[in-house]
C-alpha positions in Angstrom: 2.2 -19.6 9.9 -0.7 -17.4 10.3 -1.7 -13.7 10.3 -0.2 -13.2 13.6 2.9 -14.5 12.6 3.5 -12.6 9.7 2.7 -9.3 11.3 6.0 -6.8 10.8 8.3 -9.0 13.1 5.4 -10.4 15.3 5.3 -6.7 17.0 2.3 -6.0 19.5 -0.4 -4.6 17.5 -1.4 -0.9 18.8 -4.6 0.4 17.9 -5.9 4.3 17.0 -9.6 4.7 17.4 -10.7 7.3 15.2 -14.4 8.8 14.6 -15.0 6.3 11.7 -13.2 3.1 12.8 -10.3 1.7 14.8 -7.0 1.3 12.6 -4.5 -1.1 13.9 -0.8 -0.5 12.9 2.5 -1.4 14.8 5.8 0.1 15.1 9.9 -0.8 15.1 12.9 1.1 15.6 14.0 4.5 16.3 14.9 7.2 14.4 13.1 9.3 11.4 9.8 8.1 11.0 8.8 6.0 7.8 5.0 4.9 7.8 3.9 2.0 5.2 0.5 1.7 3.5 -0.4 -1.6 1.9 -1.9 -1.9 -1.1 -5.9 -2.7 -1.6 -6.8 -5.8 0.0 -3.4 -6.4 1.4 -2.1 -6.9 5.0 0.5 -4.6 6.2 2.9 -7.8 6.8 3.4 -7.1 2.6 6.6 -5.1 4.3 8.0 -7.9 6.5 10.9 -8.3 4.3 11.3 -4.1 4.4 10.8 -3.2 7.8 13.8 -5.3 9.2 16.2 -3.3 6.8 14.8 0.1 7.7 15.2 -0.5 11.4 19.2 -1.8 11.2 19.3 1.8 8.9 18.0 3.7 12.0 14.6 4.2 11.0 11.3 3.9 13.1 8.9 2.3 11.0 5.0 2.1 11.5 3.2 -0.3 9.3 -0.8 -0.1 9.5 -3.3 -2.1 8.0 -5.8 -0.3 5.9 -9.8 -0.2 6.2 -11.7 -3.7 5.9 -7.9 -5.7 6.7 -5.9 -7.5 9.1 -7.0 -6.1 12.5 -7.9 -3.1 11.4 -11.8 -2.8 11.4 -13.5 -4.9 8.9 -16.8 -2.4 8.5 -16.4 1.2 7.4 -18.6 3.7 5.6 -16.2 4.0 2.9 -13.8 2.4 1.3 -10.9 3.0 -1.2 -7.7 5.0 -1.7 -8.9 8.5 -0.8 -10.7 7.4 2.6 -7.4 5.6 3.6 -5.5 8.9 3.1 -8.0 10.3 6.0 -6.6 7.4 8.0 -3.0 8.1 7.0 -3.4 11.8 8.4 -5.5 10.5 11.9 -2.2 7.9 12.5 0.6 10.5 11.4 -1.0 13.0 13.8 -1.5 10.7 16.5 2.0 9.4 16.0 3.0 13.2 16.6 6.7 12.6 15.6 7.1 15.3 13.0 7.2 14.8 9.2 7.3 11.5 8.0 8.2 9.6 4.7 5.3 7.9 3.4 5.9 4.4 1.4 2.1 3.6 -0.3 1.9 0.2 -2.4 -0.1 0.2 -5.7 -3.8 2.0 -3.9 -1.9 2.8 -1.0 0.5 4.9 -3.2 -2.8 6.7 -4.2 -3.5 7.3 -0.6 0.2 8.7 0.0 -0.1 11.0 -2.7 -3.6 12.4 -1.3 -1.9 12.8 2.2 1.2 14.8 0.7 -1.3 17.0 -1.1 -3.6 17.6 1.5 -1.3 17.5 4.7 2.2 18.4 3.4 3.3 19.7 7.0 2.6 15.5 8.2 5.1 14.6 5.2 8.8 15.0 4.1 8.5 12.5 1.0 6.9 10.1 -0.5 7.8 6.5 -1.7 5.6 5.5 -4.4 5.5 1.5 -5.1 3.9 0.5 -8.0 1.5 3.3 -8.0 -1.8 3.9 -9.3 -2.1 7.4 -9.2 -5.2 7.5 -11.9 -8.2 5.6 -12.6 -7.5 2.7 -15.3 -8.7 2.7 -18.7 -12.5 1.5 -19.0 -13.1 -2.2 -20.5 -15.1 -4.6 -20.8 -13.0 -7.0 -18.4 -13.0 -4.6 -16.0 -16.7 -3.9 -15.8 -17.0 -7.7 -15.8 -14.7 -8.0 -12.9 -16.5 -5.2 -11.2 -19.9 -6.9 -11.7 -18.7 -10.4 -10.6 -17.4 -8.4 -7.2 -20.7 -7.3 -6.1 -20.7 -10.7 -4.6 -18.7 -10.6 -1.3 -17.6 -14.3 -2.1 -16.8 -14.2 -5.7 -14.9 -10.8 -4.9 -12.7 -13.0 -2.4 -12.3 -15.7 -5.3 -11.0 -13.1 -8.1 -8.7 -11.7 -5.8 -7.0 -15.0 -5.0 -6.6 -15.8 -8.4 -5.1 -12.5 -8.8 -2.6 -12.3 -5.7 -0.3 -14.6 -7.2 -0.1 -13.0 -10.6 1.1 -10.0 -8.9 4.4 -11.5 -8.6 4.9 -12.2 -12.2 6.6 -15.5 -11.5 9.2 -14.2 -8.9 7.2 -15.2 -5.7 9.1 -14.6 -2.3 9.7 -17.8 -0.4 7.0 -17.1 2.1 4.4 -16.6 -0.5 2.5 -19.2 0.4 2.3 -18.6 4.2 1.4 -15.0 3.2 -1.4 -16.3 1.1 -2.7 -18.5 3.8 -2.8 -15.1 6.0 -4.6 -13.4 3.6 -7.2 -16.2 2.7 -7.3 -16.4 6.6 -8.2 -13.0 6.8 -10.6 -12.6 4.2 -12.8 -15.6 6.1 -13.6 -13.0 9.1 -16.8 -11.6 9.4 -16.8 -8.3 7.0 -13.7 -8.6 5.2 -15.4 -10.2 2.1 -17.6 -7.5 1.7 -14.7 -5.2 2.0 -12.7 -6.8 -0.3 -16.2 -6.6 -2.8 -16.3 -2.9 -1.9 -12.5 -1.9 -2.8 -12.7 -4.0 -6.2 -16.0 -2.2 -7.1 -15.0 1.1 -6.0 -11.8 1.2 -8.0 -11.1 4.6 -8.4 -8.1 7.2 -8.2 -9.4 10.0 -9.3 -8.8 12.3 -6.0 -5.4 10.9 -6.1 -4.9 12.4 -9.6 -6.5 15.4 -8.8 -4.0 15.9 -5.8 -0.6 15.3 -8.4 -0.5 19.0 -9.4 -0.1 20.1 -5.7 2.4 17.3 -4.3 5.6 19.8 -3.4 7.2 16.8 -1.2 10.5 14.8 -2.9 9.0 12.0 -4.3 10.5 8.5 -5.9 8.3 6.2 -7.8 9.3 2.4 -7.7 8.6 0.0 -10.4 8.9 -3.5 -10.8 9.8 -4.1 -15.1 7.8 -7.0 -15.1 4.6 -5.3 -13.1 1.6 -7.2 -15.1 -1.1 -4.8 -13.6 0.2 -1.9 -16.3 0.1 -2.5 -20.2 3.9 -0.9 -20.3 5.3 -0.9 -16.4 8.0 1.5 -17.7 5.8 3.9 -19.5 3.7 4.3 -16.2 6.8 4.9 -13.9 7.8 7.8 -16.5 4.7 9.2 -16.1 4.2 8.8 -12.4 7.9 10.4 -11.7 6.9 13.0 -14.0 3.3 13.5 -12.3 5.0 13.9 -8.9 8.3 15.9 -10.2 10.1 13.0 -8.2 12.4 10.2 -9.8 12.2 6.8 -11.2 13.7 3.7 -9.7 13.2 0.5 -11.8 13.2 -2.9 -10.0 14.5 -5.5 -12.4 12.4 -8.3 -12.6 10.1 -7.4 -10.2 6.3 -7.5 -10.6 3.6 -5.4 -8.6 5.1 -6.1 -5.2 8.9 -5.0 -5.5 8.7 -4.0 -1.7 8.2 -7.8 -1.5 10.2 -9.0 -4.1 13.0 -6.5 -4.0 12.9 -5.0 -0.6 16.4 -3.7 -0.7 15.9 -1.7 -4.1 13.1 0.1 -2.2 15.0 0.5 1.0 18.0 2.1 -1.0 15.2 4.6 -2.5 14.0 5.5 0.8 17.4 6.2 2.2 18.3 8.1 -1.0 14.9 10.4 -0.2 15.6 10.8 3.2 19.2 12.1 2.3 18.4 14.4 -0.3 
């Protein structure tokens, strides 16, 4: 099962051409709009298990590929959570369905936070899953990773080894298929270079600056076993306070609660919508 088979229930890919590049997305269902943003060096098929739950509950679900990944264009002038926020805004305006609930995972959560602060008229609520909302503390290991990632080939190797660790030993049944699809995508021209840029420009300073300006309802969903944070529960508490929202802990999940515990994330989205 390769990329095309894993993309959001095999829906037809749609495209939005912007001044900076082409964005790929798909949509399913009808009702209130939910726009899902994947994490760094991820595919929109991250939401393959969450999407059908939301569609069945009466939502219109749009999933997008971020710059450099999936079926979105490979080569862009900039990469990172802040430029992705610009793409999310462009897509929301293109969809023209009124305010949407944004669901962002990892660095996609940082992009969602920037959108909520920059274009609040487009956002009815944000669900931040395993969110990176500030830069990680400097360390020798982080500096080494960024140095090695200057090589696109090494950047891909580093990411392939990291992907399985994100699940903290609790991988979904179709993980091998997802990992194969991701590897195939990264083998396409220009995508390894994009991965290199993402790792080397690992900054969410613009998201942290945006936090005081967020006024939309917000929920933070954090896996209790998230290996990307030294203390995931403390990170969830900080993030929830920073966005003046509530926190939801996905017990046993790692850095992918939307894949590992999709029902928990679906419930958080629906509760936010009902509030």
